[in-house]
C-alpha positions as CSV (number, residue, x, y, z in Angstrom):
1,M,0.0,0.0,0.0
2,K,1.4,3.4,-1.1
3,K,2.0,6.2,1.3
4,I,0.5,9.5,0.4
5,S,3.1,12.2,-0.4
6,I,1.0,15.1,-1.6
7,I,-0.3,18.5,-0.8
8,L,-3.0,16.9,1.3
9,T,-0.5,15.2,3.5
10,I,1.6,18.4,3.8
11,L,-1.4,20.5,4.8
12,L,-2.5,17.9,7.4
13,T,0.9,17.0,8.7
14,A,1.1,19.5,11.6
15,S,-2.3,18.6,12.9
16,F,-1.8,14.8,12.8
17,S,1.8,14.9,13.9
18,V,3.0,12.8,11.0
19,I,6.8,12.5,11.0
20,Y,8.6,11.7,7.8
21,A,12.1,10.4,7.5
22,Q,12.7,12.3,4.2
23,Q,11.4,15.3,2.4
24,I,7.9,14.7,0.8
25,L,8.6,16.7,-2.4
26,P,10.5,15.3,-5.4
27,D,13.8,16.9,-6.1
28,S,14.5,19.0,-9.2
29,K,16.3,16.0,-10.9
30,E,13.2,13.9,-10.6
31,V,10.9,16.7,-11.8
32,N,13.1,17.3,-14.9
33,T,13.2,13.5,-15.5
34,F,9.5,13.5,-15.5
35,L,9.2,16.5,-17.9
36,D,11.5,14.7,-20.4
37,S,9.6,11.4,-20.1
38,R,6.8,9.8,-21.9
39,T,3.9,9.2,-19.5
40,Y,2.0,5.9,-19.5
41,F,-1.5,5.7,-18.2
42,V,-1.9,2.3,-16.7
43,Y,-5.2,0.6,-17.4
44,D,-7.0,-1.4,-14.7
45,N,-7.2,-5.2,-15.1
46,N,-11.0,-5.0,-14.8
47,I,-11.8,-4.6,-18.5
48,F,-15.5,-4.4,-17.7
49,G,-15.1,-1.5,-15.2
50,M,-15.5,2.2,-16.0
51,Y,-11.9,3.3,-15.1
52,N,-10.2,2.5,-18.4
53,G,-12.6,4.4,-20.6
54,A,-12.7,7.3,-18.2
55,I,-8.9,7.7,-17.8
56,D,-8.5,7.3,-21.6
57,E,-10.9,10.1,-22.2
58,A,-9.6,12.4,-19.4
59,A,-6.0,12.0,-20.6
60,K,-6.8,12.8,-24.2
61,K,-8.7,15.9,-23.2
62,H,-6.6,17.2,-20.3
63,W,-3.0,15.9,-20.3
64,K,-0.7,18.4,-22.0
65,I,2.6,18.4,-20.0
66,T,4.3,15.3,-21.6
67,D,3.8,12.9,-24.5
68,F,1.7,10.0,-23.3
69,G,0.3,6.5,-24.1
70,F,-1.6,3.7,-22.5
71,I,-0.5,0.4,-21.1
72,N,-1.9,-2.5,-19.2
73,K,-0.7,-3.9,-15.9
74,D,1.5,-6.5,-17.6
75,D,3.3,-3.7,-19.5
76,F,3.6,-1.8,-16.3
77,K,5.7,-4.6,-14.8
78,K,8.3,-3.8,-17.5
79,K,8.0,0.0,-17.6
80,K,8.3,0.4,-13.8
81,N,11.9,-0.6,-14.1
82,V,12.7,2.2,-16.6
83,P,14.0,5.3,-14.8
84,T,13.2,7.6,-17.7
85,A,9.5,6.5,-17.9
86,S,6.7,8.0,-15.9
87,M,3.4,6.4,-15.1
88,I,-0.1,7.3,-13.8
89,I,-1.7,4.5,-12.0
90,Q,-4.5,3.9,-9.5
91,T,-3.1,3.0,-6.1
92,E,-4.3,2.4,-2.6
93,S,-2.8,4.9,-0.2
94,H,-2.7,5.9,3.4
95,F,-1.0,8.5,5.5
96,E,2.4,7.2,6.7
97,G,1.9,5.7,10.2
98,Q,-1.7,6.8,10.2
99,E,-3.6,3.9,8.6
100,E,-6.5,4.5,11.0
101,L,-7.2,7.8,9.1
102,G,-8.4,5.7,6.2
103,V,-7.4,3.9,3.0
104,F,-7.9,5.8,-0.2
105,T,-8.2,5.0,-3.8
106,S,-5.6,7.4,-5.3
107,L,-4.1,8.5,-8.6
108,S,-0.3,8.4,-8.5
109,L,2.2,9.9,-10.8
110,V,5.4,8.0,-10.4
111,L,8.8,7.6,-12.1
112,G,10.3,4.2,-13.0
113,K,13.1,2.7,-10.9
114,K,15.2,-0.3,-11.5
115,G,14.0,-3.1,-9.3
116,G,11.4,-0.8,-7.8
117,N,7.8,-1.4,-6.9
118,I,4.9,1.1,-6.5
119,N,6.0,1.8,-2.9
120,T,9.7,2.7,-3.8
121,M,9.3,4.4,-7.2
122,P,9.8,8.2,-7.0
123,D,6.5,9.8,-6.4
124,I,5.8,13.1,-8.1
125,I,2.3,13.5,-6.7
126,T,-0.4,11.2,-5.4
127,I,-4.0,12.5,-5.2
128,P,-6.7,10.7,-3.1
129,L,-9.8,10.3,-5.2
130,A,-12.0,8.8,-2.6
131,F,-12.1,6.4,0.4
132,S,-11.4,2.9,-0.9
133,E,-14.9,1.6,-0.2
134,V,-16.5,4.3,-2.4
135,D,-17.7,3.0,-5.8
136,Y,-15.6,4.2,-8.7
137,D,-18.5,5.9,-10.5
138,E,-18.8,8.3,-7.6
139,Y,-15.6,10.1,-8.7
140,H,-14.6,9.1,-12.2
141,Y,-16.2,12.3,-13.6
142,K,-13.5,14.4,-11.9
143,L,-10.5,12.5,-13.3
144,G,-9.9,15.4,-15.8
145,L,-9.7,17.9,-12.9
146,A,-7.2,15.6,-11.1
147,L,-4.9,15.4,-14.1
148,V,-4.9,19.2,-14.5
149,Y,-4.2,19.5,-10.7
150,M,-1.2,17.2,-11.1
151,Q,0.2,19.3,-14.0
152,N,-0.2,22.4,-11.9
153,H,1.7,20.8,-9.1
154,V,4.6,19.8,-11.4
155,N,4.8,23.3,-12.9
156,W,5.0,24.8,-9.4
157,L,7.8,22.4,-8.5
158,K,9.6,23.3,-11.8
159,K,9.4,27.0,-10.9
160,N,10.5,26.3,-7.3
161,P,13.3,23.7,-7.5
162,N,14.4,21.9,-4.4
163,V,12.2,23.8,-2.1
164,E,11.5,22.6,1.5
165,D,8.2,21.1,2.3
166,K,7.3,24.2,4.4
167,A,7.4,26.3,1.2
168,L,4.6,24.3,-0.3
169,I,2.7,24.4,2.9
170,N,2.9,28.2,2.9
171,H,2.0,28.3,-0.8
172,Y,-1.2,26.4,-0.3
173,K,-2.1,27.9,3.0
174,K,-2.5,31.1,1.1
175,S,-4.8,29.4,-1.5
176,N,-8.1,30.2,0.1
177,K,-9.8,33.0,-1.8
178,S,-13.2,34.4,-2.5
179,T,-15.6,32.1,-4.5
180,K,-18.4,34.6,-4.9
181,S,-17.6,35.7,-8.4
182,K,-18.2,32.1,-9.7
183,T,-20.9,29.4,-9.4
184,L,-20.1,26.6,-7.0
185,Y,-21.3,23.2,-8.4
186,L,-22.2,20.8,-5.7
187,L,-23.7,17.3,-5.3
188,K,-26.7,17.5,-3.0
189,K,-25.9,14.2,-1.4
190,E,-22.5,15.5,-0.2
191,M,-24.1,18.3,1.9
192,A,-24.8,18.0,5.6
193,D,-28.5,17.7,6.5
194,D,-28.8,21.4,7.5
195,I,-27.6,22.7,4.1
196,K,-29.5,20.3,1.7
197,S,-31.5,23.1,0.2
198,L,-30.4,26.2,-1.7
199,S,-32.4,28.4,0.7
200,A,-30.6,27.0,3.7
201,I,-27.2,27.7,2.0
202,K,-28.3,31.2,1.1
203,E,-28.8,32.0,4.8
204,V,-25.1,31.7,5.4
205,Y,-23.4,32.1,2.0
206,S,-24.1,34.9,-0.5
207,G,-22.4,33.4,-3.5
208,N,-23.9,31.5,-6.4
209,V,-24.6,27.7,-5.8
210,K,-26.0,25.1,-8.1
211,F,-26.9,21.5,-7.2
212,A,-25.5,19.8,-10.2
213,T,-25.3,16.3,-11.6
214,K,-22.0,14.5,-12.1
215,E,-22.5,14.9,-15.9
216,E,-22.9,18.7,-15.5
217,I,-19.7,18.8,-13.4
218,K,-17.8,16.7,-15.9
219,T,-19.0,19.0,-18.8
220,A,-17.8,22.1,-16.9
221,I,-14.4,20.5,-16.4
222,D,-14.1,19.3,-20.0
223,N,-15.2,22.7,-21.3
224,K,-12.8,24.5,-18.9
225,D,-15.7,26.7,-17.7
226,K,-14.1,29.7,-16.0
227,N,-17.3,30.5,-14.2
228,V,-17.6,27.2,-12.4
229,L,-16.0,25.9,-9.2
230,V,-16.1,22.2,-8.2
231,L,-16.0,20.6,-4.8
232,H,-13.7,17.6,-4.4
233,L,-14.9,15.9,-1.2
234,V,-13.0,12.9,0.1
235,A,-15.2,11.3,2.8
236,P,-16.0,7.8,4.1
237,L,-19.3,6.3,3.2
238,R,-20.1,5.7,6.9
239,A,-19.8,8.4,9.6
240,V,-17.1,6.6,11.6
241,K,-16.0,8.7,14.5
242,G,-12.5,10.1,14.0
243,S,-12.5,9.6,10.2
244,V,-11.1,12.5,8.2
245,V,-13.1,14.5,5.7
246,T,-11.1,16.7,3.3
247,K,-12.7,19.4,1.3
248,M,-11.1,21.1,-1.8
249,I,-12.8,23.6,-4.0
250,L,-11.1,23.9,-7.4
251,S,-11.7,25.9,-10.6
252,A,-13.2,23.8,-13.4
253,A,-11.1,25.8,-15.8
254,D,-7.6,25.1,-14.5
255,A,-7.9,23.3,-11.1
256,E,-6.7,26.4,-9.2
257,M,-7.5,25.9,-5.5
258,Y,-10.0,28.2,-3.9
259,Y,-10.6,26.5,-0.6
260,F,-9.1,23.7,1.5
261,D,-10.2,22.5,4.9
262,Y,-10.8,19.2,6.7
263,H,-12.5,17.9,9.8
264,R,-12.9,14.7,11.8
265,V,-16.2,13.0,11.8
266,K,-17.9,13.5,15.2
267,G,-21.6,12.6,15.3
268,K,-24.3,14.7,13.8
269,R,-22.4,17.9,14.5
270,L,-19.5,16.9,12.3
271,P,-20.8,14.3,9.8
272,N,-19.0,12.9,6.8
273,K,-20.3,15.7,4.6
274,F,-19.6,19.3,3.5
275,L,-20.6,21.5,6.5
276,K,-22.6,24.6,7.1
277,S,-19.5,26.0,8.8
278,D,-17.6,25.6,5.4
279,F,-20.1,27.9,3.8
280,Q,-19.7,30.4,6.7
281,K,-15.9,30.3,6.1
282,L,-16.4,30.8,2.4
283,N,-18.7,33.7,3.0
284,K,-15.9,35.5,4.9
285,L,-13.3,35.2,2.2
């Protein structure tokens, strides 16, 4: 199982007292190796599932940073040993030393390494898509946004070579900004019970909100709609006390982050949903 070494980990590190033996971020050599590489999107072995078609479509629409192709898991066993190859593959991930925080289905961008495996290959970025028990069709419509987010991360690393982890922490701590000039697309089922209506949201948030379908959100991402923001909620299916719920609001146009926060599930007051208090925070930005 792969350890998460991403922005999410960095932002949560101080709160969860996660201690790393090495720097989370890839060094400039690894970043440059990736930029010169051909990227292989690794298909899932389940040919009847939705992932292969969805990642194929998302890559062709949204992947711009490197030349790319598609391979199956058997080909991956060969390519993973090539240091000049990069791969994007679904993984199971967890916070280092913090498995109790949950196991995630993630999307990992890794470099090949002679004799390596998914846990030792250089990790450029790993993005949690959902808790592992969540069905794939609950998040496949956001794959394009995840790929754009990955590319943004690499471009930041390229412009800021060999930075310390705290530099990225500071960069994203400053990411929260006003959302009121755009329309926030939300899934109604991801809202806490006290904000399941537009009228309830309007009482605490003055910006534009739309309860959208997954198809409408995917269309906004594919069309790079500058007027739309998308919520990426990573939450367990069941409201298990202590589980972590992370909340990211990203631009459909370019995956720019507008809001990041998290909470631990704690009964009805803090469910496994987007909260009324999140809207109150957004309203103050």
